[in-house]
C-alpha positions in Angstrom: -17.6 49.7 -6.9 -20.2 52.4 -7.6 -23.6 52.2 -6.3 -25.1 56.0 -6.1 -27.5 54.8 -3.7 -28.7 58.0 -1.2 -28.2 57.5 2.2 -30.5 59.5 4.5 -29.0 61.1 7.7 -30.9 58.4 9.7 -29.6 55.6 7.6 -25.9 56.9 8.3 -26.9 57.3 11.9 -27.8 53.6 12.4 -24.7 52.8 10.5 -22.5 54.8 12.6 -24.2 53.3 15.7 -23.7 49.8 14.7 -20.1 50.3 13.8 -19.5 51.9 17.2 -21.2 49.1 19.2 -23.8 52.0 20.3 -26.8 50.2 18.8 -25.7 46.7 20.9 -22.9 46.4 23.2 -20.2 43.8 22.2 -18.7 40.8 23.9 -15.0 41.5 23.2 -12.5 42.7 25.2 -11.4 46.2 26.0 -8.3 46.1 23.8 -10.4 44.8 20.9 -12.8 47.7 21.4 -10.0 50.4 21.6 -8.5 49.2 18.3 -11.6 48.8 16.4 -12.4 52.4 17.0 -8.7 53.3 16.8 -8.6 54.7 20.1 -10.5 57.1 22.5 -10.0 60.5 22.8 -8.3 61.1 26.1 -7.3 64.4 27.1 -9.7 64.2 30.1 -8.2 61.1 31.6 -11.2 59.7 32.9 -13.7 60.0 30.0 -12.6 56.9 27.7 -13.9 54.6 30.8 -17.6 56.0 29.8 -16.7 55.5 26.4 -15.9 51.9 26.6 -18.6 51.2 29.3 -21.3 52.4 26.9 -20.0 49.9 24.0 -18.8 47.0 25.9 -20.6 44.3 27.8 -19.6 43.3 31.3 -17.1 46.3 31.3 -15.2 46.9 34.8 -12.9 49.9 35.0 -9.7 47.5 36.0 -10.2 46.1 32.2 -8.8 49.3 30.9 -6.6 50.4 33.6 -4.6 47.2 33.4 -3.7 47.9 29.8 -2.4 51.1 30.7 -0.3 49.6 33.6 0.8 46.5 31.3 1.8 49.1 28.7 -0.7 47.5 26.1 -2.5 50.6 25.7 -1.0 54.1 25.9 -1.9 57.8 25.9 -0.4 59.7 22.9 -0.8 62.6 20.6 -2.3 61.2 17.5 -5.4 62.3 15.4 -6.0 66.1 15.2 -3.1 66.8 17.5 -5.1 65.3 20.5 -4.3 62.9 23.1 -5.7 59.5 22.3 -5.7 56.3 24.2 -4.5 53.7 21.8 -3.2 50.3 21.8 0.6 50.0 22.1 0.5 48.3 18.6 -1.3 51.4 17.1 0.9 53.7 19.0 3.9 52.2 17.2 2.2 51.9 14.0 0.4 55.2 13.5 2.6 57.7 15.5 5.0 58.4 12.6 2.3 58.6 10.0 0.6 61.8 11.9 4.2 63.4 12.4 3.8 65.8 9.5 0.5 66.8 10.6 1.4 67.2 14.3 4.2 69.6 13.7 2.1 71.5 11.4 -0.5 72.1 14.0 2.2 72.7 16.5 3.6 75.6 14.6 0.1 77.2 13.6 -0.4 77.1 17.4 2.6 78.4 18.7 3.0 80.9 16.0 5.8 83.3 16.7 5.9 82.4 20.6 9.1 80.4 19.8 11.4 82.9 18.2 14.8 81.6 17.3 14.2 78.1 18.7 15.9 75.6 16.8 13.6 72.9 17.0 16.1 70.0 16.2 18.4 71.3 19.0 15.4 71.4 21.6 14.2 67.9 20.9 17.8 66.9 21.0 18.5 68.6 24.6 15.1 67.2 25.9 14.9 63.5 24.6 17.4 62.1 27.1 15.7 63.7 30.1 12.5 62.2 29.0 13.9 58.9 28.4 15.8 58.7 31.7 12.4 59.1 34.0 8.9 60.3 33.4 8.6 64.0 33.5 6.1 66.6 32.9 6.4 69.0 29.8 7.3 71.8 31.8 9.8 70.5 33.9 12.0 69.2 31.1 11.3 72.5 29.3 12.6 74.3 32.3 15.6 72.2 32.6 16.8 73.0 29.0 15.1 76.4 28.5 18.2 78.3 29.6 19.3 77.8 26.0 16.2 80.0 24.6 15.3 82.2 27.4 13.0 84.5 25.3 10.5 81.3 25.2 8.2 80.4 27.8 8.6 77.0 29.6 5.1 76.2 28.7 5.5 76.8 24.9 8.7 74.8 24.9 6.9 72.2 26.6 4.0 72.3 24.2 6.7 72.1 21.3 8.3 69.1 22.9 5.0 67.1 23.1 5.1 67.1 19.2 8.4 67.2 18.2 9.5 64.1 20.3 7.5 60.8 20.5 6.1 60.5 23.9 3.5 58.8 25.8 1.7 59.9 28.9 2.4 57.3 31.7 0.3 55.9 34.5 -1.0 56.5 37.2 -2.5 59.4 35.1 -5.3 57.8 33.1 -5.8 55.2 35.6 -9.4 54.7 37.2 -10.4 57.4 39.7 -6.8 58.5 40.2 -5.5 62.0 39.5 -1.5 62.3 38.7 0.7 64.9 37.0 1.0 64.7 33.1 4.3 62.9 33.0 5.8 61.7 29.9 8.4 59.6 28.6 9.6 58.3 25.2 7.7 55.6 23.3 11.2 53.8 23.0 11.6 53.9 26.8 8.0 52.8 27.6 7.5 50.1 24.8 10.9 49.0 24.2 10.5 49.8 20.5 10.4 52.8 18.2 7.6 53.9 16.1 7.6 52.5 12.5 8.3 54.7 9.9 5.5 56.3 7.6 4.6 54.2 4.5 1.7 54.7 2.1 0.2 51.3 3.4 -0.2 52.8 6.8 -2.3 55.8 5.5 -4.2 53.0 3.5 -5.0 50.8 6.1 -6.0 53.9 8.5 -8.6 55.1 6.0 -10.1 51.5 6.0 -10.3 51.3 9.8 -11.9 54.6 10.0 -14.7 53.3 7.4 -15.1 50.1 9.3 -15.7 52.2 12.4 -17.3 55.4 11.2 -18.4 54.7 7.9 -20.0 55.5 5.2 -18.2 58.8 4.9 -16.5 61.3 2.9 -12.9 62.1 2.3 -13.6 65.3 4.2 -14.8 63.3 7.1 -11.7 61.2 7.4 -9.6 64.3 6.9 -11.5 66.0 10.1 -11.2 62.8 12.2 -7.5 62.4 11.5 -6.1 65.6 10.9 -4.2 64.3 7.8 -3.7 66.1 4.6 -2.9 64.2 1.4 -6.0 62.0 1.5 -7.3 62.2 -2.0 -4.3 60.3 -3.0 -4.5 57.6 -0.4 -8.4 57.4 -1.4 -7.7 57.3 -5.3 -5.6 54.1 -4.5 -8.3 52.6 -2.5 -11.3 53.8 -4.7 -11.5 50.2 -6.7 -11.8 48.3 -3.3 -14.5 50.5 -2.1 -18.4 50.9 -2.6 -19.8 54.5 -2.9 -22.9 56.2 -2.1 -24.3 59.6 -1.8 -25.9 61.3 1.4 -28.6 63.9 1.1 -26.3 67.0 0.4 -25.0 65.0 -2.8 -21.4 64.1 -1.2 -19.9 61.0 -2.4 -19.7 58.7 0.6 -16.9 56.0 0.9 -17.5 52.3 2.4 -16.3 49.1 2.8 -17.8 46.2 0.5 -19.0 44.2 3.7 -19.6 46.8 6.4 -23.0 46.8 8.0 -25.8 49.1 7.0 -28.7 48.6 9.3 -32.2 49.1 8.5 -32.7 52.9 9.5 -35.9 52.0 11.5 -33.9 50.0 13.9 -34.4 51.4 17.4 -31.5 52.8 19.2 -31.2 52.8 22.8 -30.3 55.5 25.1 -26.5 55.7 25.3 -24.3 58.3 27.4 -20.9 59.4 25.7 -18.1 60.8 27.3 -16.6 64.3 26.3 -14.9 64.4 23.2 -16.2 61.1 21.9 -15.2 60.6 18.2 -18.4 59.3 17.5 -19.4 63.0 17.5 -16.3 64.6 16.7 -15.3 62.2 13.9 -16.9 64.1 11.0 -16.6 67.1 9.1 -20.5 66.6 8.7 -22.0 65.7 11.9 -25.4 65.9 10.8 -25.9 61.9 11.0 -25.6 62.4 15.0 -25.9 66.0 16.1 -27.8 69.3 15.2 -25.8 72.1 13.9 -27.3 74.1 17.0 -25.7 71.5 19.5 -22.4 71.2 17.3 -20.4 73.6 19.4 -21.0 71.8 22.8 -18.0 69.2 22.0 -15.7 72.4 22.1 -16.8 73.0 25.6 -16.1 69.2 26.6 -19.8 68.4 26.9 -20.7 64.9 27.6 -23.6 63.7 25.3 -26.9 62.0 25.7 -28.0 60.0 22.7 -31.6 59.3 22.4 -33.0 57.7 19.3 -29.3 57.8 18.3 -29.0 61.5 18.2 -27.6 64.0 20.8 -30.7 65.0 22.8 -28.8 66.5 25.7 -25.9 66.6 28.0 -25.0 64.9 31.3 -22.7 65.7 34.4 -21.5 64.0 37.4 -22.1 65.1 41.2 -20.6 63.3 43.9 -21.0 62.8 47.5 -18.6 60.8 49.1 -18.2 57.4 47.3 -21.9 58.0 45.6 -22.2 59.5 42.3 -25.2 60.9 40.5 -25.8 61.5 36.8 -27.3 64.6 36.1 -29.0 64.9 32.7 -30.1 68.3 31.1 -32.3 67.2 28.1 -32.5 69.5 25.1 -36.3 68.4 24.2 -39.2 66.8 25.7 -38.9 63.2 26.1 -41.5 60.4 25.2 -42.3 58.2 28.2 -40.6 55.4 26.9 -37.4 57.5 26.3 -37.5 58.6 30.0 -37.8 55.1 31.1 -34.9 54.1 29.0 -32.9 56.9 29.9 -33.5 56.5 33.9 -32.5 52.8 33.4 -29.4 53.3 31.3 -28.4 56.4 33.4 -28.9 54.6 36.8 -26.5 51.8 35.6 -23.9 54.6 34.5 -24.1 56.2 38.1 -23.7 52.8 39.8 -20.9 52.3 37.5 -19.0 55.4 38.1 -19.4 55.0 42.0 -18.0 51.3 41.7 -21.3 49.7 42.5 -22.8 52.1 45.0 -26.3 51.1 44.9 -27.5 54.4 46.4 -26.3 56.2 43.1 -29.1 57.2 40.8 -29.7 59.4 37.8 -31.5 63.0 38.0 -33.3 64.2 34.9 -33.9 67.8 34.8 -36.5 69.7 32.4 -36.0 70.5 28.8 -35.7 74.2 27.8 -39.1 75.9 27.9 -40.6 73.7 30.7 -41.5 75.1 34.2 
């Protein structure tokens, strides 16, 4: 379904915000949102709570924590070999699809640090231990590592996180709780094994990406997922998709009925957690962040969106049960933008402190101001 219409960065921005429920919050459930976005990046255990809060009406932390405790959602390695909080259904459907990428990235990361380690033997030795009881990667690596004394337990554990289909289990990931990163097998935790990889799973994943992030180029899907072989998948889907171009001339793919809001649609201030895929989920992130700020995501910065774009970062300070949201803007804000920021930031501070009315937002000066 060819079109050829050129979409501006602002048009792509508004499409992204609409599909991410960042233009207006959605009234659905936390589980519906997690599945629509194909999960939240979650190596920092508390960050997904802010991501859901920024997108969901009337969200309370128990809505997400209950999903983890009831095993309706899990924390598992998926896209880009990063830990994601996804629904149990998506864990079972998508884990095997990502296996080749996960193993390739693991080998690329560990390089020569696992000399003469038989990966199949390592996995076979460790799997019963994880299945028997949730354990940290290092605990299991140390228990089986005598067979490979030349390898560091940390590296063996890193390999096991990929060679086995593991999930991190509560209490890690529960609201305002800290706990060791204990893992067990998907089969032991969910009572079912991940589905085998089939071509239709890859096609479904591309369509879901476009529903939550599109319009987008094939390179964007690859950057978000980490998967290879996508041109063949896209070629099979192409007759079902509409196409546009961006200002760089790239071909953009999209679902026929996905929303494309007016580029002049007002965008409210939003607070995004560290590693939010609304920022990370593209090869070309110019629709939401300037190139000068792109590296902030690697540092784990939390992003402030003003008029739909990254316009600063924010942190949390706590005094007892009271939380303060401290904002560092990257540019001078208008009076209306400051009012919107204070209102949304105060709501976030109260949320982070479980309703403490003394919580507030504190706004710093942009660079260059006294």
